[in-house]
C-alpha positions in Angstrom: 285.0 24.1 64.2 288.6 25.1 63.6 289.6 28.7 64.2 290.9 30.5 61.1 293.4 33.3 61.7 293.2 36.2 59.2 295.5 39.2 59.0 293.8 42.3 57.6 296.6 44.6 56.3 296.3 48.2 55.2 298.3 49.0 52.0 296.0 51.8 50.8 296.6 55.5 50.5 292.9 56.4 50.8 292.0 54.3 53.9 293.5 55.4 57.2 294.8 52.8 59.6 292.3 53.8 62.3 289.5 53.5 59.8 290.6 50.0 58.8 291.0 49.0 62.4 287.4 50.1 63.1 286.1 48.1 60.2 288.0 45.0 61.3 286.2 45.2 64.7 282.9 45.3 63.0 283.8 42.4 60.7 284.8 40.3 63.7 281.3 40.8 65.1 279.8 39.9 61.7 281.7 36.7 61.5 281.0 35.8 65.2 277.3 36.5 65.3 276.0 36.5 61.7 278.0 34.7 59.1 279.8 32.1 61.2 276.7 30.4 62.6 275.0 30.4 59.2 278.0 28.9 57.3 279.7 26.9 60.0 283.0 28.8 60.1 285.0 30.6 62.8 287.7 33.2 62.3 289.9 35.5 64.3 290.8 38.8 62.6 294.0 40.7 63.4 294.6 44.2 62.0 298.0 44.9 60.6 298.9 48.7 60.3 300.5 50.1 57.2 304.1 49.2 56.8 304.0 46.2 59.1 304.2 42.6 57.8 301.3 40.2 58.4 301.9 36.8 60.1 303.0 34.4 57.3 301.0 31.6 58.8 297.7 33.5 58.6 295.3 34.0 55.8 295.7 37.5 54.4 293.1 40.2 53.5 294.8 43.3 52.0 293.3 46.7 51.5 294.8 48.2 48.4 294.0 51.3 46.3 293.2 49.6 43.0 294.0 46.7 40.7 297.0 48.6 39.3 298.5 48.5 42.7 297.7 44.7 42.9 299.5 44.4 39.5 302.6 46.1 40.9 302.5 43.3 43.5 302.3 40.7 40.9 298.6 39.8 41.2 299.6 37.3 43.9 297.1 34.5 44.3 298.3 33.0 47.6 300.4 34.0 50.6 304.1 32.9 50.8 302.9 29.9 52.8 300.4 29.0 50.1 297.4 30.2 52.1 294.4 32.1 50.9 294.7 35.9 50.2 291.9 38.4 49.5 292.2 41.9 48.0 290.1 45.0 48.5 290.4 48.0 46.2 289.4 51.0 48.3 290.2 53.7 45.7 288.2 51.8 43.1 285.3 51.8 45.5 285.6 55.6 45.9 285.6 55.9 42.1 282.4 53.9 41.8 280.9 55.7 44.8 280.6 52.5 46.8 281.7 51.6 50.3 285.1 50.0 50.8 283.9 48.6 54.1 281.2 46.7 52.3 283.8 45.4 49.8 286.0 44.3 52.7 283.2 42.4 54.3 282.3 40.9 50.9 285.8 39.7 50.3 286.3 38.3 53.8 283.0 36.3 53.8 283.7 34.9 50.3 287.2 33.9 51.3 285.8 32.1 54.4 283.1 30.2 52.3 285.4 29.2 49.4 289.1 29.8 50.4 290.6 28.0 47.4 288.3 29.6 44.9 287.4 26.3 43.5 283.9 25.5 44.8 280.7 25.6 42.7 277.2 24.2 42.5 276.0 22.1 39.6 272.5 22.9 38.4 270.8 21.1 35.6 267.8 23.4 35.0 265.6 24.1 32.0 268.3 26.1 30.2 270.9 23.4 30.5 273.7 22.3 32.8 275.5 25.1 34.6 278.0 25.6 37.4 277.4 28.5 39.8 280.4 29.9 41.6 280.3 29.5 45.4 280.5 33.3 45.9 278.3 34.2 48.8 278.0 38.0 48.5 277.8 38.6 44.7 274.1 38.1 44.4 273.3 40.8 47.0 276.5 42.8 46.9 275.0 46.3 46.3 275.5 48.7 49.2 271.8 49.3 49.4 271.3 45.7 50.7 274.0 46.0 53.3 273.6 46.6 57.0 275.4 48.4 59.8 277.4 46.9 62.7 278.5 49.6 65.2 278.0 52.3 62.5 280.0 50.4 59.9 278.3 49.3 56.7 278.9 45.6 55.9 277.7 43.3 53.1 274.6 41.2 53.0 275.3 37.5 52.1 273.4 34.6 50.8 272.6 31.5 52.9 273.2 27.9 51.8 269.6 27.6 50.5 270.3 30.2 47.8 272.3 27.5 45.9 269.5 24.9 46.2 267.4 25.2 43.1 264.8 22.8 44.3 263.6 25.4 46.9 260.4 27.1 46.1 260.2 30.9 46.2 259.6 32.4 49.7 259.9 28.9 51.2 262.9 29.8 53.4 265.5 32.5 53.9 267.9 32.9 51.0 270.0 35.7 52.3 270.8 37.1 55.8 268.8 40.3 55.4 265.9 38.5 53.7 266.0 40.6 50.5 266.1 37.5 48.2 262.9 35.5 47.6 264.1 32.6 45.5 267.2 30.4 44.8 269.8 31.7 42.4 268.0 35.1 42.3 270.2 38.2 41.7 269.3 41.5 43.3 269.7 44.9 41.6 273.4 45.3 40.7 274.1 41.7 41.8 276.0 39.2 39.7 277.3 35.7 39.8 280.0 33.8 37.9 278.4 31.0 35.8 280.0 28.3 33.7 277.5 27.1 31.0 278.9 23.7 30.4 277.4 23.3 26.9 279.0 26.5 25.6 282.5 25.6 26.6 283.3 29.3 27.2 284.3 28.8 30.8 283.4 31.2 33.7 281.5 34.3 32.6 279.7 36.9 34.8 275.9 36.9 34.8 274.5 40.3 36.0 271.1 41.4 37.1 271.6 44.9 35.8 272.8 46.1 32.4 276.1 48.0 32.2 277.2 46.8 35.6 280.9 47.8 35.6 281.6 45.8 38.8 280.3 42.6 37.3 283.6 42.5 35.3 286.2 41.1 37.6 289.3 43.3 38.0 292.7 41.8 37.7 293.8 40.2 40.9 290.3 39.7 42.2 288.8 36.4 43.4 286.5 36.2 40.4 289.4 36.7 38.0 291.5 34.1 39.8 288.7 31.6 39.5 289.7 31.2 35.8 293.2 30.2 36.9 293.8 26.6 37.9 295.3 26.2 41.4 298.6 24.8 40.1 299.2 28.0 38.1 298.4 30.4 41.0 301.3 32.7 42.0 302.7 32.8 45.5 303.5 36.2 47.2 307.2 36.7 47.9 308.2 36.2 51.5 
């Protein structure tokens, strides 16, 4: 499999460089030993300290404070070279009392599984034809379902079988940590973007928990960008 190079940059005021660098080391292990073998991807992560420019030929994952900061950067959808970019909002995580290391893991894994934010699974079930976004951490994204690598909390993630509605409950593993027992199941505080084709309303969040603030995609996030056709996505400035 081809090696993907990803630059992880710190542009946050609440996450220190040394902390981000430590998280990057844990995420490299997660990709190498857990996620990569399950999903058939391979990536090399490079930490970029605050104030330094990431390699323009790499995919980018940027740790920001919040979506307002992303707005100041123009809600960029792609790197200057037209490559995938992911964003982590560390200050927002602190506001919601959630772990920014889990969010960083979440964004990294979802970028690896669906780099162009255009993949989905068609399911024609008893409630009608639907598209389910190919987001591999949303269903089990709550910190309580995460796990530690070298003392760093990272996100659980679904396995390919989660998207296969023909699977019977408890017939196989549906997520890495084995919390999920059936295909398309959402755990507590989990969500997924769904396009109900009959409604014509486009992509909407479906949440397992009422009043889940994080189910609403913040501006600049992957889920928000899914509603933008690739030809309209904005490049970052060189």
